[in-house]
N, C-alpha and C positions, 0 to 999 in steps of 0.2 A: 128479421131473417138475415142469415149469413149471406153477404153479397156474392161470395164465391159459388154458393149453391144456386142463387138466382142466375148468375152468369152461366153456369153449367146447364141449367134447365133451358134458358133462352137459346144457348148454342145448340142444345139437343133438338129444340123445336125447329130452329132454322135448318139444321142438317137433315132432319127427318122430312121437312117440307121439301127440301131440295131433292132428296131421294125419291119422294113421291112423284115428282115430275117425270120420272122414268116411265110412268104409266102413259105419258103423252108421246114421248119420242120412240119408245120401243115398238109399239104397234105401227106407228107411221112409217117406220123404216123396215117393217117386216121381221123384226127380231123376236117379237112375242105377240100373242093374240090374247085379248081380254074380252070377256063377254059383255055386251051391252055398251061398247064404246066405238067411236068412229073418228077418224082424222079428217072427215069432210069439213069444208069451210063454206059458210053461207056466202062469203064475199069472194074468195079466191078461186073457187071451183071453175067458174066460167072464164076466168082471166088466164090461168096458167095450166089448166088441165090437171088430171089426177096425179101425175108424177110430180108436178110442181107443187101441188097442195101437200103431198106427202113429204116432200123435201122441206117445205116451209114449216109444216107442223113439227117435224123432227127438230129443226133448228130452234124454233120458238120455244120448245119445251126442254131442249138440251141446255140452252143458255141459263135458265133458272136452276136447273139441276146443278150445274157447275157453280153458278153464282151463290146459291144459298149454302152449299157445302163450304165454299171458300169463305163466305161471310161468317159461318159458324167457327171455322178454324181461326179466322182473323179476330173474332171476338174472344175466343179462348186464349189467343196469344197476345192480346192487348194491342192489336194493330188498329190505328185510327180509321183506316179505309173500310173496315167491315160495314160501317153504316151506309156508305154510298153504294157498295156492292149489294147489300141487302135491299135497299130502296130500289135500285135499278132492276134487280131480279124480280121484285114484287110488281113493278110496273110492267115488265115484259110478261110475267105470268098472267097478270090481269088482261093484257092485250091478247095473249094466246087463248085465254078462256073466252074472250069475246069473239075472236075469229074462229075458234074451234070449240063450240059449246058442247059438243058430244064427245070430247076427248076423254072425259072422265065420267064416272057415274054421278048421279045427282048429288049424292051425299059427299063424294070426294070433291066435286066442284064447289059445293057450299063451304066445306071446310077449307079448301084452298083459297077461296075468295076471302073468307074470314081471316085467315092467317096473313094473307097479303095486305089486307086493310089494317090489321093490327100492326104489322111491321111498318107500314107507311105512317100510321099515327105515331107509333113509338119513336121512330127515327126522325120524322120531319116536324112533328108537333110537340111531343113530350120531351124530345131531346135525349132519348136513351143513348147511353154510351158517350155522350159529349162530356166535356169537362164540367158542365153545370149540373148534369143529371146522371146518376149511376143507373145501371140496369137493375 
């Protein structure tokens, strides 16, 4: 398969995954409402109150939004830092999913976790994008 097509598809998945995180921060900050989701946290609710939880949820999901879109751009532009940004975004996304398990619908949560794990596997274990392994 043409490596440029593979790179384009991988960047598209990263970018789309980042954009999907808008579903986490937009409702948390009152910008949009989506049926069947909540920015409640099983851990933070009693510690920081509703306003603190909403702020934390917004930040926790905004970071991977920006991170995955930046990683996609970095991949397309041949920047070596895209791997670290993608891996960091995946870790933050997984932490957000653990802290705010109702931030997305069940299907979206499953898809998000799957993409995050795939990114971590690809970047950290399979070496995608390193000198030794192409995407």
